[in-house]
C-alpha positions in Angstrom: 5.0 44.3 -76.1 1.5 42.8 -75.6 0.2 43.5 -72.2 -0.8 39.8 -71.5 0.9 38.1 -68.7 1.2 34.4 -67.8 0.4 32.4 -64.7 3.4 31.5 -62.6 3.2 27.7 -63.2 5.8 26.0 -65.4 4.8 25.9 -69.1 6.1 25.0 -72.5 6.0 26.7 -75.9 3.4 25.5 -78.3 2.4 25.7 -82.0 -0.6 24.3 -83.7 -1.6 23.6 -87.3 -4.9 22.7 -89.0 -4.2 22.1 -92.7 -2.3 19.6 -94.9 1.2 20.2 -96.0 1.8 22.9 -93.3 5.5 23.3 -92.5 7.0 25.3 -89.6 10.5 26.0 -88.5 11.5 26.8 -85.0 14.5 28.8 -83.8 15.6 28.9 -80.1 17.9 31.8 -79.4 20.3 32.2 -76.4 20.1 35.1 -74.1 23.2 37.3 -73.9 24.2 39.5 -71.0 23.5 43.2 -71.6 19.8 42.9 -72.0 17.4 42.4 -74.8 18.0 43.8 -78.2 15.0 45.8 -79.3 15.9 47.2 -82.8 14.3 44.2 -84.4 11.9 41.8 -82.6 13.4 38.9 -84.6 16.7 39.4 -82.7 15.2 39.3 -79.2 17.6 37.6 -76.9 16.4 34.5 -75.1 18.8 33.0 -72.7 22.1 33.7 -70.9 24.8 31.2 -71.7 25.9 28.7 -70.6 22.8 28.3 -68.5 20.0 27.3 -70.8 16.6 28.4 -69.6 14.7 26.8 -72.5 10.9 26.8 -72.6 9.7 23.4 -73.9 8.1 24.1 -77.2 4.7 22.4 -78.2 3.3 22.3 -81.7 -0.3 21.4 -82.1 -1.3 20.3 -85.6 -4.6 19.4 -87.2 -4.8 17.7 -90.7 -3.1 15.2 -92.8 0.5 15.5 -93.9 1.2 18.6 -91.8 4.9 19.3 -91.4 6.8 21.2 -88.7 10.4 21.9 -89.1 12.6 23.3 -86.3 15.9 25.0 -86.9 17.9 25.6 -83.7 20.2 28.6 -83.8 24.0 28.0 -83.3 25.4 28.4 -79.7 26.8 31.9 -79.0 30.5 32.5 -79.4 32.7 31.8 -76.4 34.4 34.8 -74.6 37.6 35.4 -76.5 39.6 35.8 -73.3 38.4 32.5 -72.0 39.2 30.7 -75.3 43.0 31.6 -74.9 43.2 30.5 -71.2 44.0 26.9 -70.3 41.1 24.8 -69.0 40.9 24.4 -65.2 38.9 21.3 -65.5 36.0 23.0 -63.8 34.2 24.1 -67.0 30.5 23.7 -67.0 29.2 20.9 -69.3 27.8 22.1 -72.7 24.1 22.5 -72.4 21.9 20.4 -74.7 20.1 22.2 -77.5 16.3 22.1 -77.1 14.4 19.9 -79.5 11.1 18.1 -79.8 10.4 15.3 -77.3 9.4 12.0 -78.7 7.9 11.1 -75.3 5.6 14.1 -75.6 4.5 13.8 -79.2 1.0 12.8 -80.3 1.1 9.4 -82.0 -0.2 10.9 -85.2 2.9 13.0 -85.6 6.3 11.7 -86.7 9.7 13.2 -85.8 12.9 13.4 -87.8 16.0 11.6 -86.5 17.3 15.0 -85.1 14.0 15.7 -83.5 13.7 19.1 -85.3 11.2 18.2 -87.9 7.6 17.3 -87.1 5.3 15.8 -89.7 1.5 15.2 -89.5 1.0 11.5 -90.4 -2.1 9.9 -91.9 -5.1 11.4 -93.8 -7.6 12.1 -91.0 -7.7 15.6 -89.5 -7.6 16.1 -85.8 -5.6 18.1 -83.2 -2.1 16.8 -82.6 0.5 18.3 -80.5 4.2 17.9 -79.7 6.2 19.4 -76.9 9.9 20.2 -76.7 12.1 18.5 -74.1 13.1 21.5 -72.0 10.8 23.7 -70.1 11.2 27.3 -69.0 13.0 27.9 -65.7 11.5 30.7 -63.7 14.3 33.3 -63.6 15.0 36.7 -65.0 15.7 37.1 -68.8 13.9 36.5 -72.0 12.9 33.3 -73.6 12.0 33.4 -77.3 11.6 31.0 -80.3 10.5 31.2 -83.8 8.4 29.1 -86.2 8.6 29.4 -90.0 5.5 28.6 -91.9 6.6 26.8 -95.0 3.5 25.3 -96.6 -0.2 26.1 -96.2 -1.8 27.7 -93.2 -5.0 26.7 -91.5 -5.6 25.8 -87.9 -2.1 26.6 -86.6 -1.5 27.7 -83.0 1.9 28.6 -81.8 2.4 29.2 -78.1 3.1 27.9 -74.6 1.6 25.1 -72.5 2.0 23.1 -69.3 3.2 19.6 -69.3 -0.4 18.6 -68.3 -1.9 19.8 -71.5 -3.4 16.9 -73.5 -1.7 16.3 -76.9 -5.1 16.0 -78.7 -6.2 19.5 -78.1 -5.0 22.9 -79.2 -2.7 25.3 -77.2 -4.5 28.3 -75.9 -7.7 26.3 -75.2 -6.4 24.3 -72.2 -6.0 26.1 -68.9 -2.6 27.5 -68.4 -1.7 27.5 -72.2 -1.3 30.5 -74.4 -1.2 30.8 -78.2 -1.2 33.0 -81.4 -3.3 31.4 -84.2 -3.0 31.7 -87.9 -6.5 33.2 -88.1 -5.2 36.3 -86.2 -6.1 35.8 -82.6 -4.3 35.5 -79.2 -5.7 32.6 -77.0 -5.7 31.7 -73.3 -5.4 34.9 -71.3 -7.6 35.8 -68.4 -9.0 39.0 -69.9 -10.6 37.0 -72.8 -10.4 33.4 -74.0 -9.4 34.7 -77.4 -8.5 38.2 -78.7 -9.2 38.8 -82.3 -8.0 41.4 -84.8 -4.4 40.4 -84.9 -2.4 39.8 -88.1 -3.1 36.5 -89.8 0.0 34.6 -91.0 0.7 32.8 -94.2 3.4 30.6 -95.9 6.9 32.0 -95.5 5.9 34.1 -92.5 8.1 33.6 -89.4 6.1 33.7 -86.1 7.8 34.2 -82.8 6.7 33.5 -79.3 8.4 34.1 -76.0 8.2 35.4 -72.4 9.8 38.1 -70.4 10.5 35.9 -67.4 10.5 38.4 -64.6 7.3 40.2 -65.6 5.6 37.1 -67.1 4.7 39.2 -70.1 4.2 37.2 -73.3 5.8 38.1 -76.5 4.4 37.5 -80.0 6.1 38.6 -83.3 5.4 38.3 -87.0 8.4 38.5 -89.3 10.3 41.6 -88.1 7.5 43.2 -86.1 6.6 42.9 -82.4 2.9 42.5 -82.1 1.8 45.0 -79.5 -1.8 45.3 -78.1 -3.3 48.4 -79.6 -3.4 51.5 -77.4 -3.5 55.3 -77.9 -0.4 56.7 -79.6 1.5 59.4 -77.6 3.0 60.5 -81.0 -0.5 61.1 -82.4 -2.0 62.8 -79.3 -2.9 66.5 -79.0 -0.6 68.3 -76.5 -3.7 69.2 -74.5 -4.6 65.6 -73.8 -2.9 63.4 -71.2 -2.5 59.6 -71.5 -2.3 57.1 -68.7 0.9 55.0 -68.4 -0.8 52.1 -70.2 -2.0 54.5 -73.0 -5.6 53.4 -72.5 -7.1 56.3 -70.6 -7.3 59.8 -72.2 -8.0 62.9 -70.2 -8.6 66.5 -71.3 -5.9 68.7 -69.5 -6.1 72.4 -68.7 -9.0 74.8 -68.4 -9.5 76.1 -71.9 -12.0 74.4 -74.2 -11.0 73.4 -77.7 -10.9 70.4 -80.0 -8.2 67.9 -79.1 -7.9 64.4 -80.6 -5.9 61.3 -80.2 -5.4 58.4 -82.6 -4.6 54.7 -81.7 -1.2 53.1 -82.7 -2.6 50.4 -84.9 -4.8 50.9 -87.9 -7.4 48.5 -89.2 -6.2 45.4 -91.0 -7.7 45.4 -94.6 -9.0 41.8 -94.6 -12.2 40.0 -94.0 -13.6 40.0 -90.5 -14.7 42.6 -87.9 -12.6 45.3 -86.4 -14.1 46.7 -83.2 -13.2 48.6 -80.0 -15.0 50.2 -77.1 -14.7 53.4 -75.1 -16.0 53.9 -71.5 -17.1 57.4 -70.7 -15.6 58.1 -67.3 -16.2 61.8 -66.6 -18.3 64.5 -68.2 -20.1 64.3 -71.5 -20.1 67.3 -73.8 -18.2 67.3 -77.1 -17.0 63.7 -77.2 -16.7 62.1 -80.7 -15.7 58.4 -80.9 -14.8 56.9 -84.3 -12.3 56.2 -87.0 -9.8 58.6 -88.7 -7.0 58.7 -91.3 -3.4 59.4 -90.3 -3.8 62.7 -92.1 -6.6 64.1 -89.8 -5.4 67.1 -87.8 -5.4 66.7 -84.0 -7.0 70.0 -83.4 -10.4 69.1 -85.0 -13.0 66.5 -84.3 -13.2 63.0 -85.9 -16.0 62.9 -88.4 -15.5 66.3 -89.6 -12.4 65.7 -91.6 -12.6 63.9 -94.9 -12.3 60.1 -94.6 -13.1 60.2 -90.9 -16.3 58.8 -89.1 -17.7 59.3 -85.7 -20.5 58.9 -83.2 -21.0 61.9 -81.0 -22.4 62.2 -77.4 -25.2 64.5 -78.8 -26.7 61.6 -80.6 -25.4 61.9 -84.2 -23.3 60.0 -86.7 -20.7 61.9 -88.7 -18.7 61.7 -91.9 -20.7 59.6 -94.2 -21.4 60.5 -97.9 -25.2 60.4 -97.5 -25.1 63.3 -95.0 -22.3 65.1 -93.1 -24.1 64.2 -89.9 -27.2 62.1 -89.1 -29.1 63.1 -86.0 -31.7 61.2 -83.9 -29.3 58.6 -82.5 -29.1 57.7 -78.7 -27.1 60.2 -76.7 -24.5 58.9 -74.3 -23.6 59.8 -70.7 -21.0 59.0 -68.0 -20.6 55.2 -67.5 -22.0 54.4 -70.9 -19.8 52.2 -73.1 -19.7 53.1 -76.8 -18.4 50.7 -79.4 -17.1 51.5 -82.9 -15.9 49.2 -85.6 -16.1 48.1 -89.3 -17.2 45.0 -91.1 -14.1 44.9 -93.2 -15.4 43.0 -96.2 -18.6 45.1 -96.7 -17.0 48.3 -95.2 -20.2 48.9 -93.2 -19.5 50.9 -90.0 -20.6 49.6 -86.6 -21.7 51.6 -83.6 -23.0 50.2 -80.3 -24.1 51.7 -77.0 -23.7 49.4 -74.0 -25.3 46.1 -75.1 -27.2 47.5 -78.1 -26.3 47.5 -81.8 -27.3 50.8 -83.4 -28.7 50.9 -86.9 -26.0 51.8 -89.5 -27.4 50.3 -92.8 -25.8 51.8 -95.9 -23.2 53.8 -93.8 -20.0 52.8 -95.4 -16.4 53.8 -94.9 -14.3 54.7 -97.9 -11.2 52.5 -97.1 -10.9 50.5 -93.9 -7.2 50.0 -94.7 -6.3 53.6 -93.8 -8.4 54.1 -90.6 -7.3 54.2 -87.0 -9.5 54.4 -83.8 -9.8 58.0 -82.9 -11.4 60.0 -80.0 -12.0 63.8 -79.9 -12.8 66.0 -76.9 -13.8 69.6 -76.5 -14.2 70.3 -72.8 -11.8 70.2 -69.7 -12.4 67.3 -67.4 -13.5 64.9 -70.1 -12.1 61.5 -69.5 -12.5 58.1 -71.4 -11.0 54.6 -71.2 -10.5 52.4 -74.3 -10.8 48.7 -74.6 -9.0 47.4 -77.7 -9.9 43.7 -76.9 -7.8 42.9 -73.8 -11.0 42.7 -71.7 -14.5 41.3 -72.5 -16.5 43.7 -74.6 -19.8 45.1 -73.2 -21.4 44.3 -76.6 -21.0 40.7 -77.9 -19.6 41.7 -81.3 -18.7 38.1 -82.2 -22.1 36.7 -81.6 -23.9 39.6 -83.4 -21.9 39.0 -86.6 -21.6 35.2 -86.3 -23.8 34.6 -89.4 
């Protein structure tokens, strides 16, 4: 699951749209005893019946004629044994299904009679939000809901917000609110106001949002996939390297030198935009290569040497490009330096940075960004690095550098 956690104050689920004719569907699912099902994220359990711990859902919309449709899941089946026993008269009253709250709905939105469909009224664009009736109760368990995108996608934010959030702004912007936007970013977390590089969503996609109530860890899904924060992949890590529990720190284990590589879990998304990550050099600098590699690259060689891989080495050279196998004369790096690597996805131009400086990479292109993963290679014992895949503020302001 993503590593982002929420503040302890009460909050509500939220979704936001920014284009005409957008249609979303929400499903609130009950939590069953026995824990959370993990085979498919779309079946994450939310609440334990009959106690409903619903998180109030907010949908923020911007643009004329935007539609939101919510589809509540049916209540879970009653225990068969209890069904056959006579009533004692002490049965708990049936909990009300969560739905949109007409008292917490922007005046520019209209609700259907069953309070499950939300429509953007009028022709003028502007942020408009609606919140569900029932908020999250702070107890153990999982809360989760889904939104189906039925028509058009632009300016949609789906997430969680407090009751104090204004209905004329977007979720994730206001303090104490959190969101996943259609443009492919997570909003509202302390590490960074927004975290880019996530999957975009389109019509017919189903987006899920939820919370692990005990840990306060937020959950985002797209269709049948749980959206995890990128990290190093233990299944794609040389046996001579060790990973920290959070899979962000890599350390060379043992006393014998030799090439050892590790690849990140998530590959670049082949769409417009910028992919970028940074690596802090924690200990020793000799034989460190930071770059991008294919899934086929062996883990006992260095990134930049294998075909289709690219790297920036501590000795001050770029590796792997067609013009030359390696290009020397670049800045060397040392302990405490922060090295960035990325790709401008549309132009396929590679990006390297050192601390707060962008290094010249004109005409250095990658063959296919769609097949590349972040990769680090080490040669000497005691070498240690820590990756930042976007959960913290980058040392180099990549968004500002490529704003134009």
